[in-house]
C-alpha positions as CSV (number, residue, x, y, z in Angstrom):
1,M,110.8,141.3,54.0
2,K,113.7,139.6,54.4
3,Q,115.5,136.4,56.1
4,I,117.4,136.6,58.6
5,Q,120.7,134.3,58.9
6,I,121.2,133.1,63.0
7,P,124.4,131.0,63.5
8,A,123.1,127.5,64.5
9,T,124.2,124.2,64.8
10,Y,121.8,120.6,64.2
11,M,122.5,118.2,66.4
12,R,121.7,115.1,67.7
13,G,121.6,114.3,71.4
14,G,120.6,110.2,72.6
15,T,117.3,109.8,70.1
16,S,116.6,113.3,69.5
17,K,117.5,115.9,67.5
18,G,117.0,119.5,67.0
19,V,118.7,123.2,66.3
20,F,121.2,125.0,69.0
21,F,121.4,128.7,69.4
22,A,123.7,130.1,71.9
23,L,122.1,133.2,73.3
24,N,124.4,136.0,72.1
25,D,124.1,134.8,68.7
26,L,120.2,135.3,68.5
27,P,118.5,138.7,67.4
28,E,117.9,141.1,70.3
29,Q,114.1,140.4,70.5
30,A,114.5,136.7,71.4
31,Q,117.1,136.8,73.4
32,V,114.1,137.2,76.3
33,P,111.4,134.9,76.4
34,G,108.6,135.9,74.8
35,D,106.0,135.9,71.7
36,Y,108.6,136.9,69.4
37,R,111.1,134.5,70.8
38,D,108.1,131.4,70.3
39,A,107.3,132.7,66.5
40,L,111.1,133.1,66.0
41,L,111.5,129.1,67.0
42,M,108.6,127.7,64.9
43,R,109.2,129.6,61.7
44,V,112.9,127.7,62.1
45,I,111.6,124.2,63.0
46,G,108.5,125.3,60.5
47,S,105.5,125.0,62.5
48,P,102.5,125.1,62.3
49,D,102.3,122.9,59.5
50,P,99.0,121.4,58.6
51,Y,100.6,119.0,56.7
52,A,102.7,117.6,59.2
53,K,106.0,117.9,57.3
54,H,107.5,120.5,58.2
55,T,109.2,120.6,54.6
56,D,109.9,124.5,54.7
57,G,111.8,124.0,58.3
58,M,114.6,122.3,60.2
59,G,111.9,120.2,61.5
60,G,111.1,116.6,61.0
61,A,107.6,116.4,62.2
62,T,108.0,114.2,64.7
63,S,107.9,114.8,68.6
64,S,111.7,113.7,68.7
65,T,113.0,116.2,65.8
66,S,110.6,119.6,66.2
67,K,112.9,120.6,69.2
68,C,115.1,124.0,69.9
69,V,117.6,124.6,72.5
70,I,119.4,127.8,73.4
71,V,122.7,127.5,75.6
72,S,123.9,130.4,77.5
73,R,127.2,131.2,80.3
74,S,125.4,130.0,83.2
75,T,123.8,132.6,85.7
76,Q,123.9,130.2,88.7
77,P,126.7,129.5,90.9
78,D,128.7,126.6,90.5
79,H,127.5,125.9,87.1
80,D,129.1,125.9,83.5
81,V,126.0,126.6,81.3
82,D,122.3,127.5,81.4
83,Y,119.8,125.2,78.6
84,L,117.3,126.3,77.9
85,F,114.8,123.6,76.2
86,G,111.6,124.6,73.6
87,Q,109.3,121.8,72.5
88,V,107.7,123.0,69.1
89,A,104.4,121.6,68.6
90,I,104.1,120.7,64.7
91,D,100.6,121.6,63.9
92,K,99.7,124.0,65.9
93,A,101.3,127.5,67.1
94,F,102.9,127.0,70.3
95,V,106.3,125.8,71.7
96,D,105.8,124.2,75.2
97,W,108.8,124.9,77.8
98,S,107.5,123.2,80.9
99,G,110.2,120.3,80.6
100,N,113.6,119.0,79.4
101,C,114.5,117.0,77.1
102,G,116.5,113.9,78.5
103,N,118.3,113.2,74.8
104,L,119.2,117.0,73.8
105,S,120.6,116.9,77.0
106,S,123.7,115.0,76.4
107,A,124.4,117.5,73.2
108,V,124.3,120.6,75.9
109,G,128.3,119.9,76.9
110,P,130.0,119.3,73.6
111,F,128.1,122.0,72.0
112,A,129.1,124.9,74.6
113,I,132.7,123.4,74.6
114,A,132.6,124.0,70.6
115,Q,130.8,127.5,70.9
116,G,133.7,128.7,73.9
117,L,131.6,128.9,76.3
118,I,133.5,126.6,78.4
119,D,136.6,128.1,79.8
120,R,139.6,126.2,77.9
121,D,141.6,126.1,81.1
122,Q,138.9,123.7,83.1
123,L,138.6,121.8,79.6
124,P,141.6,118.5,79.4
125,L,143.4,118.1,76.3
126,N,142.5,114.4,76.7
127,G,140.1,112.6,78.7
128,I,136.8,113.5,80.6
129,A,135.4,117.0,80.5
130,E,133.0,117.3,83.4
131,I,130.1,120.1,82.2
132,R,127.5,121.2,84.9
133,I,124.5,122.5,83.1
134,W,121.7,124.7,84.8
135,Q,118.7,123.4,83.2
136,A,116.9,126.1,83.0
137,N,113.2,124.8,82.3
138,I,112.6,122.9,85.4
139,R,115.6,124.4,87.1
140,K,118.0,121.1,87.8
141,T,121.3,120.2,87.5
142,I,122.7,117.9,84.6
143,V,126.5,117.0,84.9
144,A,127.4,115.5,81.8
145,K,130.8,113.7,81.2
146,V,132.0,114.8,77.7
147,P,134.8,112.8,76.1
148,M,137.9,114.8,75.0
149,Q,140.5,114.1,72.4
150,D,143.4,116.6,71.2
151,G,141.2,119.7,73.0
152,Q,138.3,118.6,71.3
153,V,135.5,117.3,71.9
154,K,135.4,113.7,70.5
155,E,132.5,112.6,68.7
156,L,133.0,109.5,67.5
157,G,133.1,105.9,68.9
158,D,132.5,102.1,69.5
159,F,128.8,103.2,71.9
160,E,125.8,101.6,70.8
161,M,122.2,102.5,72.0
162,D,118.9,101.1,70.6
163,G,117.2,103.6,68.3
164,V,120.6,105.4,66.8
165,T,121.9,103.5,63.8
166,F,125.3,104.4,64.2
167,P,128.0,104.2,66.9
168,A,129.0,107.0,68.7
169,A,130.8,108.2,71.7
170,Q,129.6,108.1,75.0
171,V,128.2,110.4,77.0
172,E,127.6,110.2,80.7
173,L,124.9,112.0,82.2
174,A,123.8,112.2,85.7
175,F,120.2,114.4,86.8
176,L,120.8,114.9,90.1
177,D,118.0,115.7,92.3
178,P,115.6,115.2,89.5
179,G,112.3,115.4,92.1
180,A,109.8,117.8,93.3
181,G,112.3,119.9,95.2
182,G,112.5,118.5,98.4
183,A,108.5,117.4,97.8
184,S,107.6,113.9,97.6
185,V,107.6,112.7,93.9
186,F,104.1,111.6,94.2
187,P,102.0,114.8,93.9
188,S,99.9,112.7,95.8
189,T,102.0,111.1,98.1
190,N,101.1,107.6,97.0
191,P,103.0,105.0,94.8
192,V,99.9,104.3,93.3
193,D,96.6,105.9,93.0
194,Q,93.1,104.9,91.3
195,L,92.8,107.6,88.9
196,L,88.6,108.1,87.3
197,V,88.6,108.7,83.7
198,P,84.9,109.7,83.1
199,G,83.7,107.7,80.0
200,I,86.8,105.7,79.6
201,G,87.3,104.0,82.8
202,S,89.1,103.8,86.3
203,F,93.0,102.9,86.4
204,Q,95.2,102.3,88.9
205,V,98.1,104.6,87.8
206,T,102.1,105.7,89.5
207,M,102.2,109.8,89.0
208,I,105.4,110.6,89.4
209,N,107.7,114.0,89.2
210,A,111.1,112.7,88.6
211,G,112.8,113.8,85.0
212,I,109.2,114.8,83.9
213,P,105.9,114.4,85.0
214,T,104.9,111.2,84.0
215,V,102.1,108.4,84.6
216,F,102.3,105.3,84.0
217,L,99.5,102.6,83.7
218,N,99.7,98.9,83.3
219,A,99.6,97.6,79.9
220,Q,96.8,95.2,80.7
221,D,94.2,97.4,82.2
222,L,94.8,99.2,78.3
223,G,94.7,95.9,76.6
224,Y,97.8,95.9,75.7
225,Q,100.6,93.4,76.0
226,G,103.4,95.9,76.3
227,T,105.8,94.8,73.8
228,E,103.8,97.6,70.9
229,L,105.8,99.3,68.0
230,Q,104.9,102.6,66.7
231,S,102.6,101.2,64.1
232,D,100.2,99.2,66.8
233,I,99.4,102.5,68.7
234,N,100.1,105.5,66.0
235,S,97.8,103.9,63.5
236,D,94.2,104.0,66.3
237,S,93.0,107.2,66.1
238,S,90.6,105.8,68.8
239,A,93.5,105.0,70.6
240,L,95.6,107.9,70.6
241,E,92.5,109.5,71.6
242,K,92.2,107.8,74.3
243,F,95.7,108.1,75.8
244,E,95.2,112.0,75.3
245,T,91.9,111.9,77.5
246,I,93.8,110.3,80.7
247,R,96.7,112.3,79.9
248,A,94.8,115.3,80.6
249,H,92.7,114.0,83.5
250,A,96.5,112.8,85.5
251,A,97.8,116.2,84.5
252,V,94.5,117.7,86.4
253,A,95.5,115.1,88.8
254,M,99.0,115.9,89.4
255,G,98.4,119.7,89.7
256,L,99.8,120.7,86.3
257,I,96.4,122.2,85.2
258,E,93.2,123.5,86.8
259,H,91.1,121.7,83.7
260,I,91.5,119.1,81.3
261,D,90.9,121.5,78.6
262,E,93.9,123.2,79.3
263,A,96.1,120.1,78.1
264,V,95.9,120.8,74.6
265,E,98.5,123.9,75.3
266,R,100.4,121.4,77.6
267,Q,101.8,118.3,75.2
268,H,105.0,118.3,76.3
269,T,103.9,117.5,80.1
270,P,103.0,115.0,81.6
271,K,104.0,112.5,79.7
272,I,102.0,109.0,79.6
273,A,103.3,105.8,79.5
274,F,102.3,101.7,80.0
275,V,104.1,98.9,81.9
276,A,104.5,95.1,81.7
277,P,106.9,92.4,82.8
278,P,109.1,91.2,80.8
279,V,108.2,89.8,77.6
280,S,110.3,88.9,74.2
281,Y,109.9,90.6,71.1
282,R,111.2,91.8,68.1
283,A,112.2,95.7,68.2
284,S,111.6,98.1,64.9
285,S,115.0,97.1,63.8
286,G,114.0,93.1,63.7
287,K,116.7,93.0,66.5
288,L,115.2,90.5,68.8
289,I,114.6,91.5,72.9
290,A,114.4,88.1,74.8
291,T,113.1,88.0,78.1
292,D,115.8,87.2,80.1
293,D,117.4,90.6,78.2
294,I,115.0,93.6,80.4
295,D,113.6,93.8,83.6
296,L,110.2,95.1,82.1
297,N,108.7,96.4,79.0
298,V,107.2,100.2,79.0
299,R,106.0,102.2,76.4
300,A,105.9,106.1,76.3
301,L,103.9,108.8,74.5
302,S,105.3,112.1,73.5
303,M,103.3,114.4,72.0
304,G,100.1,112.8,71.2
305,L,102.3,109.8,69.8
306,L,104.6,106.6,71.0
307,H,107.9,107.0,71.0
308,H,110.0,105.6,68.7
309,A,112.5,104.9,71.3
310,M,112.5,106.4,75.2
311,M,112.6,110.2,75.9
312,G,115.7,111.0,78.2
313,T,113.3,112.5,81.0
314,A,111.2,109.4,80.6
315,A,113.8,107.2,81.8
316,V,114.6,109.3,84.5
317,A,110.9,108.9,85.7
318,I,111.3,105.3,84.9
319,S,114.8,105.2,87.2
320,I,113.1,106.7,90.1
321,A,109.6,105.1,90.2
322,A,111.6,101.0,89.7
323,A,113.9,101.8,92.7
324,I,111.1,102.8,94.7
325,P,109.0,99.8,95.9
326,G,104.8,99.7,95.1
327,T,104.8,102.0,92.3
328,L,103.6,100.2,88.6
329,V,107.0,100.3,87.7
330,N,109.0,98.4,90.2
331,S,106.4,95.9,90.1
332,A,106.4,95.3,86.5
333,A,109.8,94.6,87.0
334,G,109.1,92.1,89.7
335,G,109.5,94.1,93.0
336,G,112.1,95.0,95.7
337,A,114.7,97.3,96.2
338,R,116.9,98.2,92.8
339,D,119.4,100.5,92.0
340,S,118.5,100.2,87.9
341,V,116.7,98.9,85.5
342,R,116.8,97.7,81.9
343,F,113.9,97.8,80.2
344,G,112.3,97.1,76.7
345,H,111.3,100.3,74.6
346,P,110.4,99.7,71.2
347,S,113.7,100.6,69.4
348,G,114.9,98.1,71.9
349,T,116.5,98.1,75.1
350,L,118.2,101.2,77.8
351,K,119.6,100.5,81.3
352,V,119.3,103.6,83.9
353,G,120.0,103.8,87.2
354,G,118.0,105.5,89.9
355,K,118.0,106.0,93.7
356,A,115.6,107.3,95.3
357,T,115.5,108.1,99.8
358,S,112.5,107.9,101.9
359,E,112.4,111.3,104.4
360,N,109.4,111.2,106.9
361,G,107.2,109.1,105.0
362,Q,108.1,110.8,101.4
363,W,110.2,109.8,98.7
364,L,112.4,111.6,97.3
365,A,114.5,111.6,93.9
366,Q,118.3,111.5,94.7
367,A,119.9,111.0,90.9
368,S,119.2,109.5,87.8
369,I,122.4,108.2,85.6
370,M,122.3,107.0,81.8
371,S,124.4,107.3,79.0
372,R,123.6,108.7,75.8
373,S,125.7,109.7,72.8
374,A,125.9,113.0,70.5
375,R,126.9,114.6,67.3
376,V,126.9,117.4,65.1
377,L,125.2,116.9,61.9
378,M,125.5,120.6,60.9
379,S,126.7,123.9,61.3
380,G,126.8,127.2,59.9
381,A,123.3,129.7,59.5
382,V,120.0,128.9,59.8
383,H,118.0,131.5,57.2
384,V,114.5,132.3,58.5
385,P,112.2,135.2,57.9
386,S,111.8,137.9,60.7
387,P,109.0,137.4,62.7
């Protein structure tokens, strides 16, 4: 058996990084969904790895770094490229295709431009290139505003974001119609529900489908302050088991699965997060986040562990929930109408704009806007044993 070489680019997007492929560069069997594609991408990342290190692959053994992206010229009208995201499990043999990665969305436009997937006549020599992206996992539109300089993507700049060590050029993302496709963003139609979790308790929750299906709880109801860092949660195996049980029951309540046992094969969605009013804390970098710096605190888990910052798709959910009076997110932020929110997360803060409207008694998501950055880390070919 020989290794095969596949053209690939290793990119950071927001607070995540992953291996990017142009669809046509993949082996023919991997250009279509199926077991071969999944096996190939798992081997690229180095999963499943019982050691949870990804030593023999490109993954970083965290939910933020075990990701693959496939990009192609768009098959959709009025779009430039199609973007497919795969969240590769670390210690299990599966790839979750059920949702998007909001952070890596910021790298899709720059990658597409560099790969020649965008016609040159629509790219400015200098200025901003507006790339319309079809997010194939959730069938939604993302508009990326990519800075250009001398006909190339401008990657370096002075835009700073908490959770990323070095500054870079700013990429603005607009997630259009990020909700449930004309249906209420709330699967139950209610901004707040009571979720019964046998053996654990009953919790007030906001279950929302915007950006990515997400269930929000009050930090206080879980015995937390909302200022926790990764080590406070991820070192507590009983807490992680509790979160996963709540998430599984929420997945059933949201209609994503039929039985809680199915949640193990759907780790990427829904996300689970907890919220609290603004309180000062020290971020993981040591930076002091003052009460006046934020509207609320949010902590979210991804693939069974507390995220080191905030998933981009969960930030979309936060922005839409914050815009709707009565949700747990809106209440933690002080209530009332708002079109943007700045929240605290383990690495610092993030500001995101959100717009939602009420039609015939149902809340619909219009758009969510945030800024991220992206940079090529390595380009060439990934070497991988043929599945």
